N, C-alpha and C positions, 0 to 999 in steps of 0.2 A: 548412029550408034559413033560415039566420040570417038577423036583420034587418041591413039597410044604411044607414050610416051615411054623408055626404059629408062629409070631409076636407078641409080646404084646409092642406096645408104646400109651403113651396119646399125641392127639391131642384137638386141641379146640374145646369146644361144638359147633359156631358157623358155624367153617371149618368142621365137621362132617355131621352135617343138611344139609348142601350146598352141601357137598362130596354125601349124601344119594340125594337130589332130584333130581341129575343134573345125578347118575346113573338109578333111577326111570323114568327120561324123556326120558332116552337110552333103558329102557330096559331090565337096565346089572345089577350084585350085584355091590355093592363100593368097595366092595375091589377091584373087579378087576378094575372098573374106577383106583382104588387108584396104581395098580400095573399097566397102564397104561401111566399116568401120569408119575410114576415115569421112566419108560422107555424112555419116551418120554423128561423125561429131562436128562436122559444121554444121548441119542443119541444126543441131540441138542446142549448137550456144555453150556445149559446152565448153569452152573457155574461156567466156565472159564469166558463166558463174566459176568455174574455177579461180578465175582474179578477182571475182566479188566474195569467195569464200575466205581466197588470201587474206583478203581485206580488212575481211569480218573478223579473222583471229588475230590480226594488228591490233586491231583496235580491241577487241576483249581483252588482249596479255599487258596491252599498255594501260586501260582505263582503270582495273584494279588496283594497281600500283601510284596512280595517279586518286585514284578513292583510298586507299590505305593513306599516301601522303595526309590527305584532308583530312581522315577522320583522325589520324597524328594531331596535328595540329589543336581541332575541336577537343580532341580529351586531354592535349595538354593548357588547352583554357578554363576548361569542365576542373580540371586536378588545381591549378593556381587557384581557383575563384574558392574553391574546398576549401584548400588550403589557408588563404587569405580570411575564409570563414570562421577556422576553428582557430585560427593565432587570434581574432579579434575577440571568440566569443572566452577565451581563454585566460585572454589579457583581461576582460572584463571583469571576471570571476576572482581574478587575484587581485585588481584593484577593489573591488569590494571587500573581500578580505584582510586588506589592509585598511582601507578606511574604519571596519567593523571593527 
């Protein structure tokens, strides 16, 4: 068995109560339950997964804005081309009518 050290830290009252209730339901002390959760978290790579999740969320939040700006630029170009084509067609028709 590994050597244990007493640690003092603050925890939300609701969280502590939930831990105590679960520990009681399992028939163990809440300190043992906290240790188990800590070990599970460290061995599962949860911290790394959480960092990846945050990074992914940030990238997804940023990417739509970039995509939206790109689409706006493309739409502006298409709109300008369409307007220029309509103006050219109308000018050609006006010119034909004037020369007729």
